[in-house]
NUZA-704304 format. One record per atom (N, C-alpha, C): residue in one letter; chain; atom name; y, z negated, x. Coordinates in nm, 4 decimals, padded with zeros to 6 digits. Each point is the difference from the previous one (the first is absolute). Example, Ala and Ser with C-alpha at 12.3 -4.5 7.8 and 13.67 -1.06 7.14 Angstrom:
REM residues 2
 type mol atom        y        z        x
    A   A    N -00.5690 -00.7800  01.3190
    A   A   CA  00.1190  00.0000 -00.0890
    A   A    C  00.1200  00.0000  00.0900
    S   A    N  00.1050  00.0720 -00.0350
    S   A   CA  00.1190 -00.0060  00.0820
    S   A    C  00.1090 -00.0730 -00.0770
This chain:
REM residues 115
 type mol atom        y        z        x
    M   A    N -11.0198 -01.3553 -01.4269
    M   A   CA  00.0550  00.1220 -00.0468
    M   A    C -00.1024  00.1060 -00.0312
    P   A    N -00.1184 -00.0113  00.0466
    P   A   CA -00.0912  00.1144 -00.0285
    P   A    C -00.0189  00.0218 -00.1510
    H   A    N -00.0088  00.1303 -00.0353
    H   A   CA -00.0285  00.0389 -00.1349
    H   A    C -00.1352  00.0674  00.0004
    L   A    N -00.0987 -00.0467 -00.0695
    L   A   CA -00.1283  00.0676 -00.0121
    L   A    C -00.0050  00.0587 -00.1407
    I   A    N -00.0104  00.1326 -00.0049
    I   A   CA -00.0058  00.0721 -00.1175
    I   A    C -00.1402  00.0648 -00.0149
    M   A    N -00.0760 -00.0393 -00.0961
    M   A   CA -00.1340  00.0616 -00.0277
    M   A    C  00.0152  00.0961 -00.1119
    E   A    N -00.0206  00.1253  00.0345
    E   A   CA  00.0044  00.1080 -00.0991
    E   A    C -00.1437  00.0389 -00.0312
    Y   A    N -00.0274  00.0283 -00.1280
    Y   A   CA -00.1369  00.0307 -00.0374
    Y   A    C -00.0132  00.0820 -00.1239
    S   A    N -00.1070  00.0799 -00.0044
    S   A   CA -00.0272  00.0814 -00.1187
    S   A    C -00.0384 -00.0876 -00.1155
    N   A    N  00.0363  00.0386 -00.1301
    N   A   CA -00.0218 -00.0880 -00.1107
    N   A    C -00.1429 -00.0389 -00.0260
    S   A    N -00.0917  00.0826  00.0338
    S   A   CA -00.1458 -00.0321 -00.0242
    S   A    C -00.0556 -00.1072  00.0990
    V   A    N  00.0738 -00.0286  00.1033
    V   A   CA -00.0436 -00.1058  00.0976
    V   A    C -00.0080 -00.1347 -00.0807
    E   A    N  00.0824 -00.0223 -00.0904
    E   A   CA -00.0069 -00.1260 -00.0799
    E   A    C -00.1291 -00.0170 -00.0740
    E   A    N -00.0635  00.1092 -00.0300
    E   A   CA -00.1323 -00.0072 -00.0658
    E   A    C -00.1147 -00.0411  00.0969
    R   A    N  00.0301  00.0198  00.1299
    R   A   CA -00.1043 -00.0153  00.0933
    R   A    C  00.0115 -00.1206  00.0924
    L   A    N  00.1202 -00.0688 -00.0021
    L   A   CA  00.0114 -00.1206  00.0793
    L   A    C  00.1159 -00.0854 -00.0476
    N   A    N  00.0116 -00.1201  00.0478
    N   A   CA  00.1033 -00.0945 -00.0375
    N   A    C  00.1264  00.0290  00.0852
    V   A    N  00.0911  00.0693 -00.0538
    V   A   CA  00.1177  00.0378  00.0790
    V   A    C  00.0867 -00.1150  00.0397
    S   A    N  00.0161 -00.0984 -00.0943
    S   A   CA  00.0771 -00.1210  00.0285
    S   A    C -00.0639 -00.0775  00.1221
    G   A    N -00.1331 -00.0177 -00.0112
    G   A   CA -00.0730 -00.0708  00.1057
    G   A    C  00.0150  00.0739  00.1337
    L   A    N -00.0115  00.1255  00.0042
    L   A   CA  00.0159  00.0777  00.1237
    L   A    C  00.1436 -00.0145  00.0553
    L   A    N  00.0992  00.0071 -00.0863
    L   A   CA  00.1408 -00.0196  00.0442
    L   A    C  00.0185 -00.1359  00.0591
    E   A    N -00.0607 -00.1021 -00.0622
    E   A   CA  00.0147 -00.1327  00.0519
    E   A    C -00.0673 -00.0159  00.1401
    D   A    N -00.1143  00.0670  00.0135
    D   A   CA -00.0669 -00.0031  00.1342
    D   A    C  00.0778  00.0645  00.1043
    L   A    N  00.0576  00.1193 -00.0339
    L   A   CA  00.0806  00.0713  00.0967
    L   A    C  00.1267 -00.0769  00.0371
    H   A    N  00.0634 -00.0575 -00.0972
    H   A   CA  00.1176 -00.0835  00.0240
    H   A    C -00.0365 -00.1094  00.0946
    Q   A    N -00.1228 -00.0715 -00.0133
    Q   A   CA -00.0368 -00.1033  00.0834
    Q   A    C -00.0175  00.0512  00.1459
    V   A    N -00.0507  00.1257  00.0133
    V   A   CA -00.0201  00.0559  00.1379
    V   A    C  00.1326  00.0036  00.0714
    V   A    N  00.1022  00.0454 -00.0715
    V   A   CA  00.1372  00.0111  00.0590
    V   A    C  00.0486 -00.1389  00.0426
    I   A    N -00.0177 -00.0967 -00.0899
    I   A   CA  00.0387 -00.1393  00.0301
    I   A    C -00.0735 -00.0543  00.1220
    D   A    N -00.1373  00.0227 -00.0057
    D   A   CA -00.0825 -00.0577  00.1061
    D   A    C  00.0243  00.0689  00.1364
    S   A    N  00.0646  00.1108  00.0046
    S   A   CA  00.0288  00.0705  00.1248
    S   A    C  00.0848 -00.0821  00.0917
    G   A    N  00.0812 -00.0919 -00.0569
    G   A   CA  00.0869 -00.0837  00.0788
    G   A    C  00.1201  00.0773  00.0506
    L   A    N  00.0269  00.1209 -00.0427
    L   A   CA  00.1101  00.0801  00.0453
    L   A    C  00.1274 -00.0211 -00.0808
    F   A    N -00.0141 -00.0684 -00.1175
    F   A   CA  00.1091 -00.0080 -00.0957
    F   A    C  00.0164 -00.1432 -00.0515
    E   A    N  00.1179 -00.0324 -00.0449
    E   A   CA  00.0198 -00.1189 -00.0741
    E   A    C -00.0692  00.0090 -00.1349
    I   A    N -00.0687 -00.0929 -00.0419
    I   A   CA -00.0839  00.0083 -00.1237
    I   A    C  00.0880  00.0379 -00.1177
    D   A    N  00.1178 -00.0601 -00.0197
    D   A   CA  00.0855  00.0261 -00.1168
    D   A    C  00.0533  00.1413  00.0040
    S   A    N -00.0068  00.0714  00.1112
    S   A   CA  00.0569  00.1303  00.0045
    S   A    C -00.0972  00.1106 -00.0355
    V   A    N -00.1267 -00.0316 -00.0192
    V   A   CA -00.1010  00.0986 -00.0310
    V   A    C  00.0014  00.0315 -00.1486
    K   A    N  00.0211  00.1261 -00.0348
    K   A   CA  00.0100  00.0436 -00.1341
    K   A    C -00.1071  00.1116 -00.0250
    S   A    N -00.0798 -00.0156 -00.1013
    S   A   CA -00.1021  00.0977 -00.0301
    S   A    C  00.0043  00.0436 -00.1469
    R   A    N -00.0316  00.1239 -00.0232
    R   A   CA  00.0000  00.0536 -00.1411
    R   A    C -00.0941  00.1150 -00.0069
    A   A    N -00.0404  00.0334 -00.1214
    A   A   CA -00.0898  00.1094 -00.0278
    A   A    C  00.0639  00.0989 -00.0944
    Q   A    N -00.0259  00.1239  00.0257
    Q   A   CA  00.0545  00.1071 -00.0882
    Q   A    C -00.1144  00.0871 -00.0392
    R   A    N -00.0188  00.0115 -00.1262
    R   A   CA -00.1095  00.0836 -00.0603
    R   A    C  00.0572  00.1372 -00.0275
    Y   A    N -00.0779  00.1070  00.0303
    Y   A   CA  00.0389  00.1377 -00.0238
    Y   A    C -00.0850  00.0586 -00.1094
    H   A    N  00.0630  00.0635 -00.0927
    H   A   CA -00.0763  00.0685 -00.1058
    H   A    C -00.0221  00.1472  00.0284
    H   A    N  00.0768  00.0545  00.0885
    H   A   CA -00.0079  00.1423  00.0384
    H   A    C -00.0011  00.0123  00.1464
    W   A    N -00.0993  00.0715  00.0550
    W   A   CA -00.0096  00.0237  00.1367
    W   A    C -00.0847  00.1206  00.0269
    L   A    N  00.0053  00.0540  00.1168
    L   A   CA -00.0787  00.1179  00.0407
    L   A    C -00.0499 -00.0274  00.1449
    V   A    N -00.1269  00.0269  00.0206
    V   A   CA -00.0598 -00.0101  00.1305
    V   A    C -00.0701  00.1316  00.0335
    G   A    N  00.0526  00.0761  00.0932
    G   A   CA -00.0622  00.1313  00.0335
    G   A    C -00.0276  00.0814 -00.1221
    D   A    N -00.1168  00.0599  00.0009
    D   A   CA -00.0319  00.0863 -00.1250
    D   A    C -00.0905 -00.0817 -00.0961
    A   A    N -00.0138 -00.1325  00.0260
    A   A   CA -00.0770 -00.0862 -00.0937
    A   A    C  00.0909 -00.0587 -00.1062
    A   A    N  00.1304  00.0340  00.0064
    A   A   CA  00.0974 -00.0521 -00.0947
    A   A    C -00.0008 -00.1483 -00.0120
    D   A    N -00.0182 -00.0476 -00.1244
    D   A   CA  00.0062 -00.1478 -00.0218
    D   A    C -00.1395 -00.0613 -00.0113
    S   A    N -00.1040  00.0741  00.0461
    S   A   CA -00.1338 -00.0580 -00.0057
    S   A    C -00.0342 -00.0868  00.1202
    V   A    N  00.0896 -00.0142  00.0954
    V   A   CA -00.0206 -00.0785  00.1197
    V   A    C  00.0868 -00.1266 -00.0175
    D   A    N -00.0634 -00.1171 -00.0057
    D   A   CA  00.0764 -00.1257 -00.0038
    D   A    C  00.0535 -00.0311  00.1368
    F   A    N  00.1118 -00.0746  00.0049
    F   A   CA  00.0607 -00.0390  00.1285
    F   A    C  00.0619 -00.1338 -00.0080
    I   A    N  00.0097 -00.0640  00.1203
    I   A   CA  00.0910 -00.1135  00.0150
    I   A    C  00.0703  00.0244  00.1323
    H   A    N  00.1315 -00.0012 -00.0080
    H   A   CA  00.0796  00.0210  00.1231
    H   A    C  00.0981 -00.1241  00.0184
    L   A    N -00.0160 -00.0640  00.1146
    L   A   CA  00.0886 -00.1111  00.0353
    L   A    C  00.1151  00.0533  00.0835
    R   A    N  00.1156 -00.0480 -00.0361
    R   A   CA  00.1219  00.0279  00.0838
    R   A    C  00.0504 -00.1401  00.0343
    L   A    N  00.0151 -00.0276  00.1345
    L   A   CA  00.0563 -00.1243  00.0459
    L   A    C  00.1261  00.0337  00.0700
    E   A    N  00.1137 -00.0459 -00.0553
    E   A   CA  00.1333  00.0286  00.0612
    E   A    C  00.0485 -00.1188  00.0668
    L   A    N  00.0306  00.0061  00.1265
    L   A   CA  00.0406 -00.1109  00.0849
    L   A    C  00.1373  00.0295  00.0636
    L   A    N  00.0771 -00.1005  00.0249
    L   A   CA  00.1165  00.0104  00.0854
    L   A    C -00.0502  00.0372  00.1386
    S   A    N  00.0646  00.0887  00.0646
    S   A   CA -00.0386  00.0434  00.1395
    S   A    C -00.0046 -00.1148  00.0916
    G   A    N -00.0869  00.0059  00.0965
    G   A   CA -00.0110 -00.1063  00.1042
    G   A    C -00.1442 -00.0436  00.0267
    R   A    N -00.0967  00.0390 -00.0790
    R   A   CA -00.1362 -00.0340  00.0283
    R   A    C -00.0632  00.1079  00.0956
    T   A    N -00.0862 -00.0492  00.0859
    T   A   CA -00.0638  00.0959  00.0958
    T   A    C -00.0946  00.0894 -00.0709
    A   A    N -00.0363  00.1142  00.0638
    A   A   CA -00.1023  00.0933 -00.0534
    A   A    C -00.1324 -00.0743 -00.0095
    E   A    N -00.0281 -00.0876  00.0967
    E   A   CA -00.1313 -00.0769 -00.0050
    E   A    C  00.0015 -00.0945 -00.1256
    Q   A    N  00.1093 -00.0639 -00.0223
    Q   A   CA  00.0038 -00.0908 -00.1187
    Q   A    C -00.0182  00.0858 -00.1304
    K   A    N  00.0639  00.1075 -00.0037
    K   A   CA -00.0127  00.0823 -00.1275
    K   A    C -00.1393  00.0585 -00.0097
    R   A    N -00.0620  00.0397  00.1069
    R   A   CA -00.1375  00.0552 -00.0057
    R   A    C -00.0936 -00.1138 -00.0461
    G   A    N  00.0152 -00.1181  00.0530
    G   A   CA -00.0828 -00.1136 -00.0408
    G   A    C  00.0116 -00.0338 -00.1451
    L   A    N  00.1246  00.0048 -00.0448
    L   A   CA  00.0223 -00.0246 -00.1416
    L   A    C -00.0651  00.1031 -00.0853
    A   A    N  00.0202  00.1319  00.0389
    A   A   CA -00.0617  00.1095 -00.0785
    A   A    C -00.1526 -00.0131 -00.0024
    K   A    N -00.0602 -00.0377  00.1105
    K   A   CA -00.1438 -00.0138  00.0076
    K   A    C -00.0505 -00.1137 -00.0940
    S   A    N  00.0753 -00.1077 -00.0019
    S   A   CA -00.0334 -00.1154 -00.0881
    S   A    C  00.0153  00.0380 -00.1462
    L   A    N  00.1021  00.0700 -00.0345
    L   A   CA  00.0233  00.0447 -00.1377
    L   A    C -00.1140  00.0948 -00.0421
    I   A    N -00.0312  00.0964  00.0784
    I   A   CA -00.1004  00.0992 -00.0375
    I   A    C -00.1388 -00.0666 -00.0068
    A   A    N -00.0250 -00.1073  00.0791
    A   A   CA -00.1287 -00.0666 -00.0069
    A   A    C -00.0115 -00.0750 -00.1392
    V   A    N  00.1092 -00.0594 -00.0506
    V   A   CA -00.0042 -00.0643 -00.1270
    V   A    C -00.0213  00.1100 -00.1129
    M   A    N  00.0657  00.1111  00.0150
    M   A   CA -00.0152  00.1053 -00.0995
    M   A    C -00.1407  00.0559  00.0049
    R   A    N -00.0567  00.0207  00.1146
    R   A   CA -00.1336  00.0484  00.0103
    R   A    C -00.1006 -00.0986 -00.0671
    Q   A    N  00.0198 -00.1300  00.0215
    Q   A   CA -00.0888 -00.1041 -00.0551
    Q   A    C  00.0097 -00.0007 -00.1538
    S   A    N  00.1228  00.0003 -00.0479
    S   A   CA  00.0229 -00.0232 -00.1441
    S   A    C  00.0077  00.1308 -00.0832
    A   A    N  00.0294  00.1096  00.0697
    A   A   CA  00.0200  00.1259 -00.0809
    A   A    C -00.0684  00.1181  00.0657
    G   A    N -00.1156 -00.0288  00.0655
    G   A   CA -00.0772  00.1040  00.0772
    G   A    C -00.0443  00.1166 -00.0940
    Q   A    N -00.0079 -00.0226 -00.1269
    Q   A   CA -00.0452  00.1013 -00.0914
    Q   A    C  00.1092  00.1026 -00.0365
    I   A    N  00.1228 -00.0309  00.0388
    I   A   CA  00.1104  00.0957 -00.0236
    I   A    C  00.0002  00.1039  00.1030
    E   A    N  00.0147  00.1256 -00.0386
    E   A   CA -00.0162  00.1169  00.0934
    E   A    C  00.1057 -00.0011  00.1143
    S   A    N  00.1227 -00.0325 -00.0306
    S   A   CA  00.1082  00.0143  00.1021
    S   A    C  00.0701 -00.1333  00.0188
    L   A    N -00.0166 -00.0559  00.1195
    L   A   CA  00.0649 -00.1268  00.0334
    L   A    C  00.0925  00.0288  00.1234
    T   A    N  00.1227 -00.0351 -00.0110
    T   A   CA  00.0941  00.0292  00.1143
    T   A    C  00.1033 -00.1117  00.0143
    V   A    N  00.0446 -00.0167  00.1227
    V   A   CA  00.1052 -00.0980  00.0375
    V   A    C  00.1058  00.0698  00.0832
    D   A    N  00.1235 -00.0277 -00.0315
    D   A   CA  00.1133  00.0548  00.0794
    D   A    C  00.0994 -00.1111  00.0262
    I   A    N  00.0223 -00.0278  00.1245
    I   A   CA  00.0994 -00.1068  00.0328
    I   A    C  00.1264  00.0741  00.0521
    R   A    N  00.1080 -00.0340 -00.0528
    R   A   CA  00.1327  00.0666  00.0381
    R   A    C  00.0979 -00.1031  00.0335
    D   A    N  00.0845  00.0355  00.1066
    D   A   CA  00.1148 -00.0833  00.0352
    D   A    C  00.1170  00.0391 -00.0783
    M   A    N  00.0771 -00.0980 -00.0401
    M   A   CA  00.1291  00.0168 -00.0605
    M   A    C  00.1058 -00.0283  00.1004
    D   A    N  00.1084  00.0655  00.0009
    D   A   CA  00.1066 -00.0186  00.0922
    D   A    C  00.0743 -00.1276 -00.0298
    K   A    N  00.0030 -00.0955  00.0910
    K   A   CA  00.0681 -00.1302 -00.0241
    K   A    C  00.1497  00.0165 -00.0206
    D   A    N  00.0620  00.1047  00.0621
    D   A   CA  00.1351  00.0203 -00.0192
    D   A    C  00.0417  00.0548 -00.1382
    A   A    N -00.0951  00.0641 -00.0640
    A   A   CA  00.0213  00.0620 -00.1299
    A   A    C -00.0471 -00.0832 -00.1185
    F   A    N -00.0789 -00.0968  00.0314
    F   A   CA -00.0599 -00.0879 -00.1093
    F   A    C  00.1060 -00.1043 -00.0451
    Q   A    N  00.0076 -00.0163 -00.1300
    Q   A   CA  00.0948 -00.0985 -00.0585
    Q   A    C -00.0803 -00.0850 -00.0919
    R   A    N  00.0342 -00.1311 -00.0121
    R   A   CA -00.0639 -00.0898 -00.0874
    R   A    C  00.0961 -00.1030 -00.0583
    I   A    N -00.0244 -00.0341 -00.1239
    I   A   CA  00.0670 -00.1144 -00.0631
    I   A    C -00.1056 -00.0959 -00.0494
    S   A    N  00.0015 -00.1191  00.0556
    S   A   CA -00.1031 -00.0965 -00.0434
    S   A    C  00.0715 -00.1332 -00.0193
    S   A    N -00.0497 -00.0801 -00.0901
    S   A   CA  00.0635 -00.1277 -00.0266
    S   A    C -00.0822 -00.1128  00.0541
């Protein structure tokens, strides 16, 4: 069930292989052993307009959001965040702002249709 969403500034594509990074991050989530492989979903969203402090859009960024159904321990989430940021540091260290946010989704409120 985890959803990995990689948000990034449009000029990041000029500086690194976005698809390759997304694949590497997707694999980190799979390799964590916390989820069923078929439930891991990853996608990237490119932003054409953004502002960072008073530097406006001159600061490139990659922000990962990992949304999970509630139930993982804080330690499991911290370990996953550290693994994700390590891959980002290795593959995208030249990007000024790299961040990871792991969020719990309420199991009682989540709905799914799958075939």
